[in-house]
N, C-alpha and C positions, 0 to 999 in steps of 0.2 A: 702469474707473473704479477709482481707489483708494481703499482705506478701511480705516482702523486697527481692529485688535481688541485688548483688553485682559483681564485676568484679570474685574475687575468687571463689564466689559460682556457678556462671557461668561455670567457668573453671573447676569445679569439676563435674559440669553437663555433660559435654561434654567429660570428663575423663570416666566417668560411662558408657556413651555410646559407647565411642571408645572400652572399655573393653567388653562390652556386644558383640559386632561385632567380637573381636579377638576370645574371646571365642568359637564362632561359626564357625570361619575359619582358627585359628592360632596353635590350638594345634594339634602337629604331623601331620602337612601339609603335602600333596603329591603335589610335582610341575611337576608330571608327566601329559602330556597332555592327556595320556590314561585313566588315573583313576579319571581326575577331569573335570567338566564342565566349560566353559568360564563366564559362568552366574555366577557360585560360586567364580571366581578369580575376579570377577569384583566387590565384595564387599570390596575388599582390597583399592578401591576409596573411599567410604565410611568411612571406618575405617580409613584411613590416615587423611583425610580433616578433621575429629573431633577431630583428636590427635593435628594438627597443631591448631585448633580453641582454643583448650584447652591451649595450650603453649603462643600463641598469647595474652590470657586475663591474664595469669600469669605474662607476660611480664609487662603489662600495671598494674596490681597489684601493681608491683615493682616500677613502675615509681608513682604510686597514692601515695604509701606510703612515697615517698620523698616530694611529693608535689601534692596535687590532681589535679593542672593545666598542669600539664606535661602530661597527657593522650590527650590532645587535640593538634589539629593540629598547631593552632595559638595561642599562649598563651597570646599575645599583645591584643588581641578581649577580648572584654565583654566576660565571659562565659554564654551560655545559653542553654537552651533544645535543640537547634539546631545547637550548635556547633559540628563541626565534630571531631571524636576522632582521634589519628595517626593511619598510615597503619603500617602494620607488620613490615616493612622492617625499618621504621622509629623508632619504637620503640626500635627495636636491636640496631641502631645508636644512639640514644639519651641515652639509657643505657652504651653504650660503654664510652660514654663521662662523663656520671656522676658517672658510678660505673664500673670502668674498669675491676676490678678483680670479677665481676660477673661471667665472662663466659671469657674462652681461646679462641684464634684464630681457634683452630679447632672445638671448640664448634658454635663458630660465623659462621663458615663457615657451619656446618651442619644446625644449623637456617634457613640460607639463602636458602641452596639448598634445604630441606624439605618445605619451605615457596613458591620457585618456583615451585616445583611439585606440591603443592596443587593449586596454581593458573593456573597451565596446566590442571588439573584434571577438573577444573571449567569451563575453559574458552576456551580450545583447545581441538582438537583431539591429542592424545597422544599414543604412543606405550608405554606398560607396561610390566616389569618381575615380575612374584610375588614374586622372590627369592632375586633382589634387593630392591624391595618395603619394603619387610618385614625385611631386614637387618636394611634399613633407618628407620622403624618404630620404631624397637626395640633399635636402639640408641638413637632415639629422644625420647622414653619415659624414657629410661634410664636419659637422660637430662634433663626432666621435674622433675623427684625424685631428681635429684642433684639440679635443680635451686630452687624447694620448699624449700628443706632444707637451702640453703644459704639465703634466702628470710625472711623465719618464724623461722629458727632456730627449726625445728622440722621435721619428717620423713611424707611423704605424706602416709597414711593408710585407706586401704579400705578392711574391713574383707568380704564382699559380693564377692569381687573379688582378694583376698589374693593369690590364687595358679594360678591363671591367671597373675598376675604381677609377682610371681615368674619365671615363665614361660617367660614372655618376658623378664626381667633381664638375665635371664640363656643365651636366644639367643642372647642377647646384646654383650655378652661377647664370645661365642662359638658357633658358627652356619655354618655349612657345609652342602651342598647338594650332594647325589651321587645316581646315577638312581633314582631322583626324590624325594629322601627320605631324611629327613633332619637327624643329627648325629651331636654329638661334633666331635672334632678331635680325641679324645681317642676312642670314639666309631668307628667312620669310620675306623680308624687303625684295630681295632679288626674285624669288620665286613668284611673288605678284607683278612684278614687271615683267618678267618672262611669260606668265599667262596671258597678261595683257597686249604684250607686242606681239604673241603668236596668233592672235585672231587674226590678225592683217593677213597672213600668209596661209589663204584658205584654199591653196591650188596646188598641185605637182605639175611640175612641167617635164613631159618626155623629151626623150633626144630626137623625136621626130617633130617637135614644137606643137605639140599637142597638150591642153591643159584639162586637168581632172579634179574637180573640186574635191577636198579632203572630207573623210566620214568623219563627224562631230561625234564624240561621246555620247551613246544613247540612242545613236541611229543607227547601228550597225545591223541589227534585226531587219528594219524597215529598208535600208538600201539593200542588204542582201535577197529580200523576197522581191523588190523592184528588180534588181539586175538580173537575178538568175530564175525570176518567176518560179519559186518553189516555197511552199509553205514548211519546210524544213528550215528551221532557223539555224544559221552557222553560229552566230554569234550572240546569245541572249545577255542582254546586260539586266542585272538588277540592283547594281550598288549605286548609292548615291555618288560616288566619286570613282575616278579611275583607279584601280588597283596599283597601277606602276606611275603614271605621272601626277595624279592629282587633279587631274582637269574635271570639273564638273559637268552634268548632262546639259548638252548645248552647246558645250566649248570644245574646240581644237584642241587633241593631244600637242603635248610637248614635244620637241624634236627628239627624235630616238625611242619614243614610247613605245615599249612592248605591245601593248595594246590597241595601237592604233590599226586600221585596216586598210588594205589598199583598194582604192576606188576603181582599180583596173580589175583586178582578178577576184579580190574579196578574201585575200589571205592576208597573213600578218605582212604590214608593210615592210618593216624590217629586214626580212628575209625571203621575199616573194622573187621571181626572176624579172618579172617588168623592169623594164627599162627608163627611168626617168632621172633628172638631174638634179633639180632644186624646187623648195617650196618658192612660191610666188604670190603676190598679193594683187588685189583687186587693179591698183593702179597700173600693177605691172602689165597686165591684159589690156589696159587702156592705151596705154602708152607704145604699145609694143605689137608687131604683127604676129598674131598667134594663129595657128592653123585651124585649130578647131577647142571650143569650149565646151566640156562635158558638164552640166550643172544638176548634179541629181538632186539638188535641194528643191528644185520647180517641181519634180514630181513625187519625192516622198514627203 
């Protein structure tokens, strides 16, 4: 069976490949070393290279549409099957001369920077940071979408990866990392406020009006060994931050966290059978008549 390949179709193929990899590693990604393997992060190399390959072919397609000979290194020689096409950096420079309004100086700088990163990934030993690589990746993908529209006067669309593309474009505009987790600026502000406010609600109140101090992240093993008098750890914590709510060691978990331990039975607070009503603060205990206060922090 015969079929035809061309520059733009090849570019689309690379885009599909890079979106496939991004879907595996880029959604709600953790940048905390305790919760991610190096092997998982190494996939960013392939993901990034594929995107640069796609944008290189897009640039050559733009040149081809001006004149098909412009994609070759030496346009003065007779074009043959063995003629060399221009390098990535030269395609940028040639388009700058022929279509200076196609991309701005900032966009040119991004194209050049990402091309250098691609080359370093392929040819050299490099130290990479998943946060910075993802930031540049999302910005470069956003630029691919813009250039596609400027060249073809229509948006690039891919229904199979529609939501992946939306995620990338969202991260290209607003992308912060705190405690290894990704937030928008608005989300990060709210998260910090929630963490700070939550520290005041340091007890759970049972239906029979008895207060138990909540188990802080990192104290689970000490609490369990004290409460149940055993050396067999029920819940050993080795991570710097909680894998569910992001609390650091010494902080109380956020409301609804899967990792919070019940101070009554020692099991998961969300799913245990202990009957309790609400989280309460020290001020609540001072201002109300509480039957009994169990403060494990005095012992552990």
